[in-house]
C-alpha positions in Angstrom: 107.1 10.9 14.8 110.5 9.5 15.4 109.3 6.3 16.9 107.4 5.1 13.9 108.4 2.0 12.0 107.4 1.5 8.5 107.7 -1.3 5.9 109.0 1.0 3.3 109.7 4.7 2.7 110.1 6.4 -0.7 112.4 9.3 -0.2 112.5 12.7 -1.9 110.4 12.4 -4.9 107.8 14.8 -6.4 104.6 13.4 -5.1 101.5 14.1 -7.1 97.9 13.4 -6.2 95.4 14.1 -9.0 92.3 14.1 -6.7 93.5 16.8 -4.2 96.0 18.5 -6.4 98.8 17.8 -4.0 102.2 18.4 -5.7 105.3 18.7 -3.6 108.6 17.1 -2.8 107.8 14.6 -0.1 108.5 11.2 1.4 105.9 8.4 1.2 105.7 5.8 4.0 103.9 2.5 3.6 102.8 -0.2 6.1 100.8 -3.3 5.5 100.4 -2.4 1.8 98.9 1.0 2.5 100.2 4.6 2.4 100.3 5.7 6.0 102.3 9.0 5.8 103.1 11.6 3.2 105.5 14.5 3.9 108.7 14.7 5.9 108.8 11.1 7.2 111.1 10.4 10.1 111.4 7.0 11.8 112.9 3.8 10.6 111.9 1.6 7.7 112.7 -2.0 6.7 113.5 -0.6 3.2 114.0 2.8 1.6 113.7 3.7 -2.0 115.4 6.8 -3.5 113.1 9.0 -5.7 115.0 12.3 -6.0 114.4 13.7 -9.5 111.5 11.4 -10.1 107.7 11.7 -10.0 105.9 9.6 -7.4 102.3 9.0 -8.6 99.6 6.4 -8.3 100.1 3.3 -10.3 98.3 3.4 -13.6 94.9 1.6 -13.9 94.3 0.0 -17.3 90.6 -0.6 -18.0 91.2 -2.5 -21.2 93.8 -5.2 -21.2 93.3 -8.6 -23.0 96.7 -10.2 -22.0 95.7 -11.2 -18.4 98.8 -13.4 -17.9 102.2 -13.2 -16.2 104.1 -12.1 -19.3 101.5 -9.5 -20.1 101.7 -8.2 -16.5 105.5 -7.9 -16.7 105.4 -5.8 -19.9 102.7 -3.6 -18.5 104.6 -3.1 -15.2 107.3 -1.3 -17.3 104.5 0.8 -18.7 103.6 2.0 -15.2 100.5 -0.2 -14.8 99.6 -1.7 -11.4 96.0 -2.7 -12.1 95.1 -4.4 -15.4 91.5 -5.2 -16.2 89.6 -7.2 -18.9 86.5 -5.0 -19.2 85.6 -4.8 -23.0 85.5 -8.6 -23.8 85.0 -9.7 -20.3 85.1 -13.4 -19.1 82.7 -16.2 -18.4 82.5 -18.3 -16.2 83.6 -15.5 -13.9 84.3 -17.4 -10.7 86.5 -20.0 -12.4 88.5 -17.2 -14.1 89.3 -15.5 -10.9 90.2 -18.8 -9.3 92.6 -19.5 -12.2 94.3 -16.2 -11.9 94.8 -16.6 -8.1 96.2 -20.1 -8.7 98.7 -18.9 -11.3 99.7 -15.8 -9.3 99.7 -12.4 -10.9 102.3 -9.6 -10.8 99.6 -6.8 -11.1 96.1 -6.5 -9.7 93.5 -8.0 -12.0 89.8 -8.1 -12.7 87.2 -8.6 -15.3 83.7 -7.8 -16.5 81.0 -10.4 -17.3 81.2 -11.3 -21.0 78.0 -10.5 -23.0 79.5 -12.0 -26.1 80.3 -15.4 -24.5 76.9 -15.5 -22.9 75.4 -14.9 -26.4 77.6 -17.5 -27.9 76.6 -20.1 -25.2 72.9 -19.5 -25.6 72.6 -19.0 -29.3 75.3 -21.4 -30.6 75.3 -23.9 -27.8 79.0 -23.6 -27.1 80.0 -24.5 -23.5 81.5 -21.9 -21.2 85.0 -22.7 -20.3 87.7 -20.6 -18.6 90.1 -19.0 -21.0 91.0 -16.0 -23.1 87.7 -14.5 -24.5 89.3 -13.3 -27.7 90.4 -16.8 -28.6 87.0 -18.2 -27.7 85.3 -15.6 -29.9 87.5 -16.7 -32.8 87.0 -20.3 -32.2 83.2 -20.0 -32.5 83.4 -18.1 -35.8 82.2 -21.0 -37.9 78.7 -21.0 -36.3 77.7 -17.4 -37.0 74.3 -17.5 -35.2 75.7 -15.9 -32.1 77.2 -13.1 -34.2 74.6 -12.5 -37.0 71.2 -13.4 -35.6 68.6 -11.6 -33.6 68.0 -13.3 -30.2 64.4 -14.2 -29.5 62.9 -13.5 -26.2 63.8 -16.8 -24.6 67.4 -16.4 -25.8 67.6 -12.9 -24.4 66.4 -14.2 -21.1 69.1 -16.8 -21.1 71.8 -14.3 -22.1 70.9 -11.9 -19.3 70.7 -14.7 -16.8 74.3 -15.8 -17.6 75.6 -12.3 -17.3 73.8 -11.9 -14.0 75.4 -15.1 -12.8 78.8 -13.6 -13.7 78.0 -10.4 -11.7 77.0 -12.7 -8.8 80.4 -14.3 -9.0 82.2 -11.0 -8.7 82.4 -9.4 -12.2 83.0 -5.7 -12.0 81.0 -4.7 -15.1 79.5 -6.0 -18.3 81.6 -6.3 -21.4 79.8 -5.5 -24.6 81.9 -5.8 -27.7 78.9 -5.1 -29.8 80.7 -4.9 -33.2 81.5 -8.6 -33.0 77.8 -9.5 -32.8 76.3 -6.6 -34.7 73.3 -8.7 -35.5 72.1 -8.3 -32.0 68.9 -6.3 -31.6 68.1 -3.1 -29.7 65.7 -5.0 -27.4 68.5 -7.3 -26.3 71.0 -4.5 -25.8 68.3 -2.6 -23.7 67.8 -5.6 -21.5 71.5 -6.0 -20.9 71.9 -2.3 -20.2 69.0 -2.4 -17.8 70.7 -5.2 -15.9 73.8 -3.0 -15.6 71.8 -0.1 -14.3 69.9 -2.3 -11.9 73.1 -3.9 -10.6 75.0 -0.5 -10.4 77.8 -1.5 -12.8 79.0 0.1 -16.0 78.9 -1.4 -19.5 82.2 -1.4 -21.4 81.2 -1.2 -25.0 82.9 -1.6 -28.3 80.2 0.2 -30.3 78.3 -1.7 -33.0 79.7 0.0 -36.1 82.8 1.9 -37.1 81.8 2.8 -40.7 82.2 6.3 -42.2 79.0 6.1 -44.1 75.3 5.4 -43.4 73.6 3.1 -42.8 75.4 1.4 -39.8 77.9 4.2 -39.5 79.9 5.0 -36.3 77.6 8.0 -35.8 74.6 5.6 -35.7 76.4 3.4 -33.2 77.1 6.3 -30.8 73.5 7.5 -31.1 72.4 4.1 -30.1 74.8 4.0 -27.1 73.6 7.5 -25.9 70.1 6.2 -26.2 70.8 3.2 -24.0 72.2 5.5 -21.4 69.2 7.7 -21.5 66.6 4.9 -21.6 68.0 2.7 -19.0 70.2 4.9 -16.9 73.2 2.6 -17.4 76.7 3.9 -17.2 77.9 3.4 -20.8 81.7 3.4 -21.1 83.0 3.7 -24.6 86.1 1.6 -25.3 88.9 2.9 -27.6 87.2 6.1 -28.9 90.2 6.3 -31.3 89.5 3.1 -33.2 85.7 2.9 -33.5 84.8 6.3 -34.9 86.1 5.9 -38.4 87.9 9.0 -39.4 85.4 11.2 -37.7 86.5 11.1 -34.1 86.0 14.8 -33.7 82.4 14.4 -34.7 81.9 11.5 -32.4 83.5 13.5 -29.5 81.0 16.3 -30.1 78.0 13.9 -29.8 79.5 12.4 -26.6 80.1 15.9 -25.1 76.6 17.0 -25.7 75.2 13.8 -24.1 77.4 14.2 -21.1 76.4 17.9 -20.8 72.8 16.7 -20.4 73.8 14.5 -17.5 74.0 11.1 -19.2 76.4 8.7 -17.6 78.9 8.2 -20.5 82.7 7.9 -20.2 85.4 7.2 -22.7 88.9 5.8 -23.1 91.5 5.9 -25.9 95.0 4.7 -26.7 97.7 6.7 -28.6 98.0 4.5 -31.7 96.4 4.6 -35.2 96.6 0.9 -35.5 94.4 -1.7 -33.7 94.4 -5.4 -33.3 91.8 -8.2 -33.1 91.1 -11.6 -34.6 90.9 -12.2 -38.3 87.5 -14.0 -37.8 85.8 -10.8 -36.7 82.6 -10.5 -38.6 83.1 -7.0 -39.8 86.1 -8.0 -41.9 84.0 -10.5 -43.8 81.4 -7.7 -44.7 81.6 -7.4 -48.6 81.3 -3.6 -48.1 84.2 -3.4 -45.7 86.4 -1.1 -48.0 83.4 1.1 -48.9 82.3 1.5 -45.3 85.7 2.1 -43.7 87.7 3.7 -46.4 90.4 1.1 -45.9 91.9 -1.4 -48.3 92.2 -5.0 -47.3 96.0 -4.6 -47.1 95.3 -2.5 -44.0 94.9 -5.9 -42.3 98.2 -7.6 -41.3 98.8 -10.8 -39.5 100.6 -10.2 -36.2 102.7 -13.4 -36.2 104.0 -13.2 -39.7 103.5 -9.6 -40.9 101.5 -10.9 -43.9 99.0 -8.3 -45.4 95.7 -9.4 -46.8 95.2 -9.0 -50.5 91.4 -9.0 -50.8 88.2 -10.3 -49.2 88.8 -13.8 -50.5 92.2 -13.8 -48.8 90.5 -12.5 -45.5 87.9 -15.3 -45.7 90.5 -18.0 -46.4 92.6 -17.0 -43.4 89.5 -16.8 -41.2 88.5 -20.3 -42.3 91.9 -21.7 -41.5 92.4 -19.9 -38.1 89.7 -17.5 -37.1 91.5 -16.7 -33.8 94.7 -15.5 -35.6 95.6 -12.0 -34.4 95.7 -9.2 -37.0 96.9 -5.6 -36.9 94.4 -3.2 -38.4 95.8 0.1 -39.6 93.0 2.6 -39.4 94.5 6.1 -39.0 97.5 7.8 -40.5 98.3 9.7 -37.3 102.0 10.4 -37.3 103.5 13.9 -37.3 102.1 15.8 -40.3 99.7 12.9 -41.3 96.1 13.6 -42.1 94.5 11.9 -39.1 96.7 13.3 -36.3 94.0 15.7 -35.2 91.4 12.9 -35.0 93.7 10.8 -32.7 94.5 13.9 -30.7 90.7 14.5 -30.2 90.3 11.0 -28.7 93.3 11.2 -26.4 92.7 14.6 -25.1 88.9 14.2 -24.6 88.0 15.9 -21.3 87.6 13.4 -18.5 88.6 10.5 -20.7 90.9 7.7 -19.6 93.9 6.2 -21.2 93.5 2.4 -21.7 95.8 0.2 -23.7 93.6 -2.5 -25.4 96.7 -4.6 -24.8 96.7 -7.9 -26.6 98.0 -11.4 -25.6 101.5 -12.4 -26.5 101.8 -15.0 -29.2 104.7 -17.0 -30.8 105.5 -17.4 -34.5 102.9 -20.1 -34.9 100.1 -17.9 -33.4 99.9 -19.8 -30.1 99.4 -17.7 -26.9 102.5 -17.5 -24.7 102.0 -17.6 -20.9 105.4 -18.7 -19.8 107.6 -17.3 -17.1 110.8 -16.6 -19.1 112.3 -13.1 -18.5 113.1 -11.2 -20.5 110.4 -12.2 -22.9 111.7 -14.5 -25.7 112.6 -12.5 -28.8 110.2 -14.3 -31.2 107.0 -13.2 -29.4 104.5 -10.8 -30.9 101.5 -8.7 -29.8 101.0 -5.1 -30.5 103.2 -2.2 -29.3 100.3 -0.9 -27.2 100.8 -4.1 -25.1 104.3 -2.7 -24.1 104.1 1.0 -24.3 100.7 2.7 -24.3 101.0 4.9 -21.1 104.6 5.6 -21.8 103.8 6.6 -25.3 100.9 8.8 -24.1 103.3 10.5 -21.5 106.1 11.1 -24.1 103.8 12.4 -27.0 101.1 14.3 -25.2 102.8 15.6 -22.0 106.5 15.9 -22.5 107.1 16.5 -26.2 103.9 18.1 -27.4 102.5 19.6 -24.2 98.9 19.1 -25.2 97.9 18.3 -21.7 99.1 19.6 -18.3 101.1 17.1 -16.2 98.5 16.7 -13.5 95.7 16.2 -16.0 97.8 13.6 -17.8 98.5 11.7 -14.7 94.7 11.8 -13.8 93.8 10.2 -17.1 96.0 7.2 -16.1 95.0 6.9 -12.5 92.1 8.9 -10.9 89.7 8.9 -13.9 89.8 5.0 -14.4 89.4 4.5 -10.7 86.4 6.9 -10.6 84.8 5.1 -13.6 84.9 1.9 -11.6 84.2 2.9 -8.0 80.4 3.0 -8.1 80.5 -0.7 -8.8 83.7 -1.4 -6.8 83.9 1.0 -3.8 87.5 -0.2 -3.0 88.6 1.7 -6.2 88.3 4.8 -4.1 91.6 3.7 -2.5 93.3 3.4 -5.9 94.4 6.1 -8.4 95.3 8.5 -5.5 98.4 9.4 -3.5 96.7 9.8 -0.1 97.0 8.4 3.4 94.9 5.3 3.6 95.2 4.5 -0.1 96.6 1.3 -1.5 100.3 1.1 -2.0 100.1 0.9 -5.8 102.8 3.5 -6.7 104.8 4.4 -9.7 108.2 6.2 -9.4 109.5 7.3 -12.8 111.8 9.7 -14.5 109.6 12.3 -16.4 112.6 13.1 -18.7 113.0 9.6 -20.1 109.7 7.8 -19.6 108.6 6.7 -23.0 107.8 3.6 -25.1 110.5 1.6 -27.0 108.1 -0.8 -28.7 107.2 -0.4 -32.3 105.8 -2.7 -35.1 109.2 -4.2 -35.7 110.1 -4.8 -32.0 106.8 -5.2 -30.2 108.2 -6.6 -27.0 110.7 -3.9 -26.2 109.8 -2.7 -22.8 109.2 1.0 -22.0 112.0 3.0 -20.3 112.0 5.4 -17.4 110.3 3.4 -14.6 112.6 3.3 -11.5 110.4 1.6 -9.0 106.8 0.1 -9.3 104.9 -1.0 -6.1 101.9 -3.2 -6.2 100.1 -3.4 -2.8 103.4 -2.0 -1.2 105.6 -4.6 -2.8 108.3 -3.4 -5.3 107.9 -5.5 -8.4 110.3 -3.2 -10.2 113.2 -2.1 -8.1 115.9 0.3 -9.4 114.6 -0.4 -12.9 114.9 -4.2 -12.6 111.9 -6.6 -12.6 111.7 -8.8 -9.5 110.4 -11.9 -11.4 109.5 -14.1 -8.4 107.1 -11.7 -6.8 103.3 -12.1 -7.3 101.6 -9.4 -5.1 98.7 -8.8 -7.5 95.2 -9.0 -5.9 91.8 -9.5 -7.5 89.5 -6.5 -8.1 86.1 -8.1 -7.5 82.5 -7.3 -6.5 82.0 -9.6 -3.6 
């Protein structure tokens, strides 16, 4: 209608909606942070954005992002992300965390699960719950290993479940279970936590207990346990980073998961397109004397993020963990480049039917290993993380859609948008308005060039931002406009169960 007035119109792009299959050249009109028209849009607008020759798709939803800060948001914006969530590790106390994000202001939408590992640490090692980065807190508690190594008794299980339930009451959108970081936990405890998830209608976001190639405590055993929890409790079990917790038998793990899903069990997966992971040097599995035997990796596969130093042996790992258990390390677990032996394994994780893409993005740190949360833009040169913190979705698009054509375009877009929204929406009904390009949906929109969209970051230049994003809208606000960040804007909103 010619008399309509809009806040903003995106003109002439190829609009794609992965839920309905809509794929056509069209305009997109927004008002009040929502999509109000798609098609040939007449009428006036306060602002117009040109999108000819570009794809116009829902903003990407990242289920697994540990950065949760302004600099992390800005780097992920250039990766096409409009919603970034801390689901694997989670946070506690939940209410205080959301309040801190709101006070700081966020570029992207944000949210978090309730942290089982922090609840366990508080109950079993008597460590107070304080707002902050969960990975740092896990590392800081590494010297008292009861929370990591010991079976919880019935009283402790009751206390752990109560703290998680309180987190859900305060708005957490799932339960984060990084089981491998407390692999001493018992099946009865895990069953109680999963039953809480089922009763509250939220998913668990699980880093499976083991990633070894051999029994006992192999990755296969870990997946069988997770499948059992889904069957026994009815909990939706979401598997974090399938690519990095299956040893070198990702295809075998994928077969197990597919069979369980075929039987109707509520299991979903995610993966990121890298053969190198990252975590803290104080993680208990690195201290295991059988680490090389179980994983097939040498200690020099562990590399300090801030300095590039590679570990020499177990004594070296233990010494670094004693000095600074929260120090971030890279862990090189797959040789997955072109022609390398594990490429088929990584491909199996990335192309898993119905699986999501999620970054496992890490915090940004300086050369001393301190977390950077400043407002400088561009990011200072001497900051470090993991290239997945800068270029996961762009790398996925470049490698798996444009260059190797292993996935159709619409399916690839769905893995970054609709599928993660669907994983969340039973717990958070408002997610039905994200991950889609439809009238009435939220104005979280990515406009990008499919011929150039790709990652620039690598292990030598981790904070090189991805290229190819022309415009990025969060709740109808362009945080990237004509390829340039708008650094003063903070339109991100909480994703929360309240």
